[in-house]
C-alpha positions as CSV (number, residue, x, y, z in Angstrom):
1,M,122.1,-71.7,79.6
2,C,122.1,-68.0,79.2
3,L,119.8,-66.3,76.8
4,G,119.9,-62.8,75.2
5,V,116.7,-61.4,73.8
6,P,116.5,-58.8,71.0
7,G,114.6,-55.6,71.5
8,K,114.2,-52.1,70.1
9,I,115.6,-49.1,71.9
10,I,112.7,-46.6,72.3
11,E,114.2,-44.1,74.8
12,I,117.7,-43.3,76.1
13,Y,118.3,-41.4,79.4
14,P,120.9,-41.1,82.2
15,K,120.3,-42.8,85.5
16,D,122.8,-43.2,88.4
17,N,125.8,-42.2,86.2
18,M,124.9,-44.9,83.6
19,R,123.4,-44.7,80.2
20,M,120.0,-46.4,80.4
21,C,117.3,-47.1,77.9
22,K,113.7,-48.4,77.5
23,I,113.6,-51.5,75.3
24,D,110.5,-52.7,73.5
25,F,110.2,-56.5,73.3
26,G,107.1,-56.5,71.0
27,G,104.8,-54.6,73.3
28,T,106.5,-55.3,76.6
29,T,109.0,-52.6,77.7
30,R,111.9,-53.0,80.1
31,E,114.8,-50.9,81.3
32,A,118.4,-51.9,80.3
33,C,121.9,-50.4,80.6
34,L,123.6,-49.2,77.5
35,D,127.1,-48.8,78.9
36,F,128.5,-51.7,76.9
37,I,127.4,-50.3,73.6
38,P,127.8,-46.5,73.8
39,E,127.1,-46.1,70.0
40,A,123.5,-47.3,70.4
41,K,120.8,-44.9,69.6
42,V,117.0,-44.8,69.6
43,G,115.5,-47.0,67.0
44,D,118.5,-49.5,67.1
45,Y,117.9,-53.2,67.9
46,T,120.1,-54.8,70.6
47,I,120.5,-58.0,72.4
48,I,119.6,-57.7,76.1
49,H,121.1,-60.1,78.7
50,V,120.3,-59.7,82.4
51,G,119.5,-56.0,82.0
52,F,122.4,-55.1,79.9
53,A,122.5,-54.4,76.1
54,I,125.4,-56.4,74.9
55,S,125.4,-56.0,71.1
56,L,123.6,-54.3,68.2
57,L,121.9,-56.1,65.4
58,S,119.8,-55.3,62.4
59,E,116.0,-55.3,62.4
60,E,116.1,-58.4,60.2
61,E,118.4,-60.2,62.6
62,A,116.1,-59.2,65.5
63,A,113.0,-60.5,63.7
64,E,114.8,-63.8,62.8
65,T,115.9,-64.4,66.4
66,L,112.4,-63.6,67.8
67,A,110.8,-66.0,65.3
68,L,113.2,-68.7,66.5
69,L,112.4,-68.0,70.1
70,Q,108.7,-68.3,69.3
71,E,109.3,-71.6,67.6
72,I,111.0,-72.9,70.8
73,A,108.1,-71.6,72.9
74,D,105.7,-73.3,70.6
75,I,107.5,-76.6,70.7
76,E,107.7,-76.5,74.5
77,E,104.0,-75.8,74.7
78,E,103.2,-78.6,72.3
79,L,105.3,-81.2,74.1
80,G,104.1,-80.2,77.6
81,P,106.2,-80.2,80.8
82,D,109.3,-82.4,81.0
83,P,108.4,-85.3,83.3
84,S,112.0,-85.6,84.5
85,Q,111.9,-82.0,85.9
86,K,110.5,-81.8,89.4
87,V,108.7,-78.6,90.3
């Protein structure tokens, strides 16, 4: 399963002939490539997948998605590890 995570663009800059950005994921920042969404600007929310911004979304959509991801994390924590998964 692939997962895209929403974040807020806080800085945009060129790097190695690509349009790059710093993304804020609620206090954690990471670098991502903006080449797939050239219209993106600082303050926009975007979905990041394996280091690439793949689409823009509203602040409300981002908050809703983050809340759902938190619910999933809470459920997994509550249930504990899957006994069928070998580590």
